[in-house]
N, C-alpha and C positions, 0 to 999 in steps of 0.2 A: 504493499499498498504506500512506503515511503515515497519509491521512484513515482509511481503514478501521481501522489500529490505533489512531486515536487513540478513533476511535468505541467499539472495542472495550476499549481501555483504560476509558471514562469508564461502559461496561457494566458491567464488572467493579468497578469502585469504588460502584457501586450496589447490583451485585447484593449484595457484602458489607455495604453500609448496610441491605438487606432482610433479611439474614440474621441482622444483629444486632439490628433491630427486632422481628423472629419470634420469636428468642429472649428478646431484653427484657420483650417482652409473656408470652412463657409464664411465664417466673420471677414477677413480679408476679402475675399469675394465681395464684399458688400463696399468693405471701405476701398477698394482697388477701383470699381464702377468708376467711367468717367462721368462728369457733373456733380451737381450739389446736392447731396443727399435731402437734405431740406426742401430745395425746388421741386425735387421728384416727388417726395411725399404728396406735395400741396396740388402737383397738377395731379397726380392720382386720384385723390380726392375730387377735385375739380373737374376730371375726367377728360382736361384738352389743358394746353401749356397755354398757360399766360403772365402777364408780368407781375410781378412779386414785390410787395411793399419791404423794408428792412425791417417792421415791427413784426411780421407773417413770419418772417423768417428766421426773427429771434425766437417766437412763439415755438416753434418745430424744434430749434436747435435746442430749448431749453427742454424741452418735452422729451425728448430722446435724447438727449447728451451728447447731441455730437458737436458741442463745442469742447466739448472737453479733450484731453490731448488723446492720440489712437490706444496707447497702451491701457491709460486708464477704461478707455470703452471694453476695449478687450478685457479687463479685469471684471468687469461687469458683467458683461458678456456670459465668459466663463462662472463665473459666481450665481449667476441668473441661471445657468443650465444645470447646476448642482440642487438646486431648489425648485427643479423641475420647470423653471420660466424659460420660455423660447421666448418672449417678446409682445410685442402687439404688431397686428394686423396693418399695414398705412393704409388698406381701403376698407375694411370690414370693422376699423376700431375695436377688436378685441383680442383677446388673447389668443394667440399661438397654436399654443398645446389644446386650449379650449376645442378651437377650429379641427385640427390633428385629431382630436379624440373622439370627436363627433362621425368623423367620416372612416376610423381606422378600422371599425367592425367590419364593412364589406368588404373592406380588401384585405384585410385577412382572411375572412370568410373564402374569399374566393382563393388567395393563396394556399392555406393548407388544404382545400377540397384538392386544388389542381397539383400539387405533391404526392397527396394520396392516391388521387389517378395515375398519375405516372409509375409511383411506386405497383400500383397495382397491373398495369398493361406492361411494366417490365420485369416481373415477378412471372405473371403468367409466360410472357413470352421467352424468356429463356428457359425456365424451367421446363418446357414444352419444347424447346428445339434446339437448346444448347448441343454440340455433341452429335448431333446428328446431322451430317453432310449435307443434303439438299435443304432440309427446312431451315438447319442453321445458317446456310448462307444466303436464302431468302430475307430470313429474317434479319440479318446483319446489314443487307444492303438497305431494308425497308427503314430499318435505326438510323442508319448514315441519312437516308434521304427526310425522314422526320427529325432528326438534330439541324438540319441545315434548311427548315423551313421557317419563315420569317413569321412571326408570330400577326403582324396585321395582315399578309395574306391568306395566312390558315383562316382567322378570325372572320375577314371578308366570307372565304369559300364557303365555311360551315353557316353562315347566316345565310347564303344566299341560297344554299341547297336545303337545309333542312328545317330553316324560321321561314322563309318567304315562298320556296319551290315544294315543299313537302308539310310545311304548316305544323311541325311535332313540337316545336318549342316557341315560344314568345320572340319578336322581332327585338323588342328592345326591352328594358327594365330590370327591375331585379326587386328581391322579397319574395319570392318562390324557388324552391327547388328546381323547377324547369328552367326556370330564366337562369340557372346558375351554370348549367349542364354544358352548353356552347362555348362561355367564358373559358371555364374550368379547362374546358377541352383544347383550347385553342394555347393554353400555356400548357396542359400537361402534356400532349404530344412531342413537341422537342424536348423536353424533358426526360421525357422517357425515352427517347432517341438516344442522348446522354448516357442516360444510368443503364441503358439496354448493351451500350459498346465498352464501359467500364468494367459491368459485373459479367459480361459471357465470357472473355478474354479467364477472370479467375472463375468462372462454374468449371469451363473446361477444363483448366487445369487442375483443378478438386477432383474433377472426375477420373483424373488418373492416379491418385494417391492412394497407398494402401488400403486405406480404413474402409474405399469404397467396395476393391473384393473382399474383405470381410461382411459388409454389411450385406453383402448378396449372398454368401454362404450361408448366411444366419435364413436364409430366408426370405430376405427384403425385397419388396417388387422394385422396378424401376423407379417409378413414381415417389416411393417412401423413399427410396435412396437418395434421389435427386432433392427432395423436401427437409428431410428430416437429419443430413449429414454433409450434401454436396453444400446447400444451399448458405448455410449459418457459415461456411468457411469461405465464400468467394462474396458476401454483403461489406464488406469494408470499405470499397472503391466507391459504391452508391451511397454509403451513408455519409463518407465522405465529401462528396459532390453535391450531396443536399445541401448540407452547408452552405457552399455556396448556391444553391439553386434558390435560397430562400430572398436574398438579396437579388439575385438576378430575376425572378419571378415578380416582387415587387416591382421593378424595375419595368419589366415587360404590362404588369397592370396597368401602367399611365397608357400606353396603347390598346388595350384590351377592354378597358372603361369608356375609353372616347369609340371604339368601333361599335360597343354593344349598348352605349349610353348609361351608363350603370355608375351610381355614387358612389365615392372611394378616395381614397389620397392621390390616385390619378388624376382622377377629375379635378381633384383641388390643386396639383400642380401645376397643370394645365394652365388654369385659371389664372393663377400666381405670376406663372412666365408671363403671360400673355399682358398683364395689368401692372410690370414689374412690382407685385410684394415681394418683396424679398425677403422679409421677415419669416415668409410661410416658406418658400423656396427652403432658406438655410434651414429650418426646422424638419423639413421630411427630409434635407438631408441628414441631418445629423439622426433623427428617426433612423431613417433605413439604415445608416452605418450602426446604428446600436443594437436594431435588428439582426444584422448581419454577425454581430460580435457574439450576441447571446446564442445563435444557432451554430456559430463554430465552436464554441463551450460544449455547446451539448451533443454535439460530433464527438468531442473529445470524451465525453463521459460513454455514449453509446458504443464506441469502439473498446472501449476497457469492458462494455458489457457483451458484447459479441464475442470478444477474444480476448478472455480471462489472462491469457500472458502476458498483455500489455501491464499491466497492474505489475510483474516482476522486472520491468526493463527499466 
């Protein structure tokens, strides 16, 4: 346990460093943008660029602390993050944290459903086809094609075929299981391709190990050998990719939520970018970084559960 505890401690330190780096990059992205931020804020609120009086600019500078030195602003920003304060929206005049929390549930539901679907597709495909020459080659080719499919293109195809032409699913909206199927598949299919490619090689290698022959001589069927014995020894690559996938899928959700007109973090981010609402943009960046870091810490814990030998390393 000592070795694993030390490794987890190192990962936690690097996780904090990664979060600090993401927060720092988000802060200086605001500071280094061309133009006067007070003027930008007033223009956003007015909906159009117009001349501003010195008094108006002074009020905004005082309200947001923009007259302070950059390092002072940076310190206030970091200390605010530690309290869960992501700042206030330039346009909505509300807490960024509150805005994000309101839209977080639909995005997390979509993300976790997509990951679960991707795992289901990958497991069925790999278990049934790995080690079988013809079926394996066909499945491998399909995985390569799926992994290279853009979310935007796949979402439109699924929308046209299954919503518009066949009418099996609603065209737009959210809130029902049926409305979640196509967006989740749009994110799940490419991820299933990535997971399948990484798992298939490990699965085929595990099929050649002596414990497989031992299980067969004890009377286990081919499917039992694959599910009970081989699968556990080939999941580490897919688990590792799932940590990366959480951040990638949340990024992909920006596109998917736009295609399927769903509410969520993606739609909030698109609106904020279009309106130059920088606190929301940087808040989403920090959130995605935090989710990515947490996911990778969970992956490290899952590694030790799947392969207890890692505890002794």
